[in-house]
N, C-alpha and C positions, 0 to 999 in steps of 0.2 A: 502493499499499501503505499503510496507517495504521500510524503508531507506536506504541509506546506504554510507558509507562512508569509505577512505584505511588509515590507522597510518602503521608506521614504530619503531621497536626498532631495535636499535644498541646496539654496546658492551658484555660486558659479562654479557648479557641479563639472564644463563640458573644459573650459579652458581652464581648471585647476587640475583633472583629469582623473576627478574623482569619478564619473558612471565611470571609465575605462577600466579601470579600477577594479571598479566596485562587479562589472561583467566579466574580467577576465578573471575574478577569483571565486565567481560561484563554477566557470569553465573551468578550469584546473582543479576545482574538488568534487568534480562531476555530480555539480547539481547542475539546476535545469530553472529559466529562469522566464517569465512573462512580463514585458511593459505593460502597464492597464494605464498609466496616463502619461505625457510627457508634455511638458511647458520649456521653451526658448526663450530667453530672455534674449530682447529683439535691439537691446541697447546697449550703454558701456557698465550703466549702475544699475542694471533690470539684470535678477536673477534666474537662474531656471531652474526647475521641478521634474523632478521624475518618482511615481509611484510602481515600483514593483513586485510580482507574488517570486517570491521564491522556491523552490524545492528541492525536496532529497528523501533517498527510501528507507535510510532511518531518521528516527531522533537522532540519535547521535551526529548522526556525516549532518543532518537541518542545522544541528544546536553548533556544532565547529566552523561551516559557513556564515551562520549569522555574527559569529563573533569576531572570527576575521570583517566580515562585511561592519563592524558597530565600530572597530578599530577606524574604520578608515570611514568611519565622517553617518555610513546607513544607519537609519532607524526605529525600531517596530514601527504601527502607524497605531495601535493597541498598546500602548504604555498602561506597566501597573503600577503600584510601587516598590518600591526598590525592599530585595530582600535582604534581612539582617541578621546575621549571628552571631554570639558575644565569643569572642578571643577565651578559650577554656584557658588558658595559660600567656606567663608574661613571653612575650615573640616569640609565639603561635599565634597560627591564623588560623580560622577556621579551613575546612575542606572547603575547596572549591568557588574560593576569595576572588572578588576581583580583583584584578591586577591590572593598575589606570597605565595609559596611554600619560604623551608631557601637550596632547592637546587640553584645550578648556571645556571640563565635562562637569555634565548639573545629573542630582540625583532626584528622584521623587519621591517626594514621603509625605503621604497626608493629603494627594492630588497636592500636591505643590511642589515646582522645581526648583530644587536650589543646587548654590556654584558650587563646586569644591574649590578649596582652598588653598593656597596652596601647590598647585597642581604639577606634579612631576611625574616622571614613568618609573615602574615598577614600582609599584607601594601599594599597599592597604588605602580605602576609609571606608575613617570613621565618619560616624556620623551620634551626635549628641547631641540631647537636651539641656540647653542650660535658662537663667531666668530673661536674655532677651531672646531667648524663639531658639529655634536648634539650625543647628549647623553641622556642613559635614569637608572634612578637610581629610590630607593624605598623610599617613605613618609611613615610613621604611617599617621595615620588617622585624629589625631590631629593638624598634622603638614601642610595639605593640604593648596594653599593657590588658592583664588576664581583668574579662568583663568586655571591657572595649568593643561596645556591639561594631560590623565589622562586614561591610559590603559581600555582600553573595552575588553568584550569576552575571549574568549582561542584560536582565528586566529592569524597568525603572531607571536606564541612563541612556542619558546622551552626551552623544561625541561629538565636536565641535571644530574640527580639523581647518589649520588656516586656509582660504581661500585665495591665487588669485586670477585678482577680476582684471579683463582687457584691459582701463589705466592704469597704466606703467608712470605716470607724471608723477613729479616729485621732487624730496630725495632719496628716497627711501622705494622707489619705481623699478632703479637697476637690481633690488632685490627679491623682485614678487615678479624677474621677467628670464627666470632662469639665467644665470651668470653664466659664461663659458672662460674659458681658461689662454682662448685663442686673443677675446677682446683686449685691446688696446692697457696696458697697463695703468697709463698716468692719466686718463680719461677715469676708466673705472677706480683709482686712487678719488680725483679727485671729487665722483660722487660717494665714496665711503665716507669722504671729510665731510659735504653738504650733511648726508647723511649722521655725520657724530655732532658737529653743528645744533641740527635741528631739534636730537635728541636734547645734545642741553638745552636750549633754549622753551621747549615748553616741557622745561625740570625734571627730564626725562636722567637717571645715571648709566653709565660706560664701566665695563669691567674688562681689565686686561689679562689674557692671560698670556702667561710669556715662558717661551722654555731662555735657558741659557747658548741655543744660538744668536737669538737676539745679539748677547753682548756680544757672543766670537763675528759679528757682524760686523758692528759701530757704531749697532744703532743705540744704544744705550743712553747720551746725550737726548736726541731728540724725540724716545721715553720719557726723559726726562725732565726734557720742554713740556710737553704735553699733560704731563700729573704737575710739574709749576704751573700751568696756566688755568686747570682747571677743568680739563677736557678728560681728564679719567677720573673717574670716584672711588676705584675700589680697584686692587691687582689681586691674582691671583697665580700661583707659581711653583717652584720647587725649594731647596734648599740650593740647592746647583746655582741655580739665578741668581740670587739675593748673595752667591761665595763669589762668581765672577763679578758682581757688578762693584760688590764690596771691594777685589782686592783689585782690580779695573784702576780705582782710586788712591788706593794703597800704595801700589805698586805700577801700575801703569801698562798693567800684565791683565786675561783672560785666560784663565786652564793655562798660562805658564806662555805663554803669546806676549811677544811685547804690541800694543796695541799702535804703534807708528811708525814701529819697523818690520810685522810683522815677521820680523826673527823671535829666535828662543833665548831667550839669555841665562847664563849658567843662573843655576838654583832655577830657575824660572817653573820648573815642575813642582814646589815646596811651596811659590807662594800662595796658592787656596789654600794653604793648609794651615800656611801664617797666619793667612786673612781668618779662617775662622775659629784661634786659638787666640788672635789678639778681640777680639768681639765676644767669646766667652770669660776670658779677663773683661772687658769693658761690662760687662751681663744680660749684653740683651744690645742685640742693633737699636735700641732708640739711645741706651744707655753711650751707645759707641758715638752716637751723633752728637748729645749732647755732652761729651766727653773730650769733644772737641778732636775725636778718631780719624771718625766720618764725615771728610766734608764735602760731596758729590756724589752725583748717579743718582738713577731708580730708589734705590728703598732712604739715603739721604730725604729726598724730594718728598716721598710718602710719608717721612717722620713728619718734617717743616708740615707741611702741608695739611696733617691731620689723614691723608687719604686712608683707613682703614688697608692690611694687608694678610694673608694666607698666606704663609711655606707649608707644603704639605710633604712628608717624609715617604722616604720609600726604604726602600731595603739595601739599594748600592749609597746610602747617601756619605759621604765623611764630613765628621764630625758628631754631630750637625748643629748649625748655629742655632743657642739654643735658643731663637725662634720659631726651629719647623715644630709641629707640631707631629708628633712618630706615633702616636696613638692610631691607626686607618683610622676607626669609629671616630674619636674624635675631628679627625679633620675632614672626613665627608659631613660633618657637618656643619663646621663651621664655611666649605666650600658651598653646600645647601643655605647656609645664610645668607651669602653674597648671589649664588645664581636668585635668590627668590625676588632680592633687590634690581637684578640687573634688566632694563629698558635693551641697549647693545650690546653683544659683547663682541669684541675682539683675540678672537683665539691668532696667539702670533710664535710658529715656528714651537710648537711642543703637542704632539700626539698624544702621548698621557694626560696628560694635562687637560688642553681639550676637551678627553670622549670625557673625563673626572666630572668636568665642571658641566662639560655639557650635556652629563645624564642628570643632572641637578634642573635646569631649566625648563618652564614650558615654553610649547612651540609659538607661542607671540612674542616672542624674546628673538629680538635681531640680533644674526650672529654671522659674523664673517669671520675666515677660518683661511687663516694667510700660510702658507712653509713651502720650499720650495720642491719638494717630494707629494704627489699627485693623490698620494695612498692614505694621508692622511686625512686629508676632506673625503675620501671615501672611509673610510673606517668608523670616521664621528658620522656620516650618514647611514652606513650600516645601520650604525649604535642607537637610528633613530630619530638622531637632529637632524631632522629631512625639511626644520628652513634652515640649514648653514649656506652660507654664499662662498662657497670655494678662489681662490685664487692659489694662482698656480704664479709665484715670482722669488727673488731673493729677500727673506728679510730683512737685509743691512740694505737695501731701496724700496721697499716698499716706507717701512718705517720716519727715514726720512721727506721722502717727498709728501708721506700725509701729513706731519708736522708744519714740511712748507706751506701744502696749498690750509690745512686751518690753521695759520699764525699768520697768513695774509689777507682771512678773513676782513 
């Protein structure tokens, strides 16, 4: 016996590719569909609508198809209230719990749609009754507490993936148009600069996610200028980035290489260890700035301009610096706090930190990922950050050009 449920898609479903993806999902999963109603928006600001009946041979097959469609923005036309089940223990979720996407999400409770707060991918949704009403919010699995009322299944949930309207004008238009690495870099950097200026003008926050290659490539001074001039509100990096930034100020080297001559001075390979030792002696980066040990660079400007930074540690770190968060869960939570505040994110030549931050971002955050290696962008998008726009270019060219474009505004 064939089982059937009806779903609907609304918005810019043609331009964004949503309708094509949903058709493909049903066919790839050996289901069937029949379009019952289809209305095409005939103007740039008009949305389209599609209602289709989806069929499969078994209930399990149908639920799997509906799950995939739901993740791509197709919602059941006959919604019911969301299903809730209590968490049986701390860090234990009910079986069949709903695992979130990073798209804006709503749950239906007592006939009312409630937006899920702090949306990010791979979390559970907890519904809680408070004195001010009912709220729904995400929790990572390790934060679940016994008794939390956790959303299960897909019923009573609405997901709204970002759309790609036909109109690609304005400073963020290039981010809606599917950026290609073949586009001229300078004109694209100018568009990124305009987007950053627009973000700041409307009161938004810019997060820079930085890798050590940025310092090695000679772009540290220009990033420091952007921090100093207020175009970077938060910084996320690792022990290596901060160490080499401070090393450059103390010794003129980055990982032992002279930044002026590009040569390796005698004992230069020890400079990063000396740097870590001196900062530890001072008590931390802020103390090293206050003591006059650190007098320039990105970390200096962060301290001087009250720009918060998160340095997430890894198993390969030397030292590390006292400010480096070595507990993985603590580091994730610190990154998560930054990500939830960010309106625009620059991911600058760092695969691991880009993916880590990307995991915590809602799909509404505008993301520009810059790396000489195209695989960095590919892996970021494969991990679910589909809103990321990639630029395959040298970070040593990108950051100075970006600073020039912004600061000449």
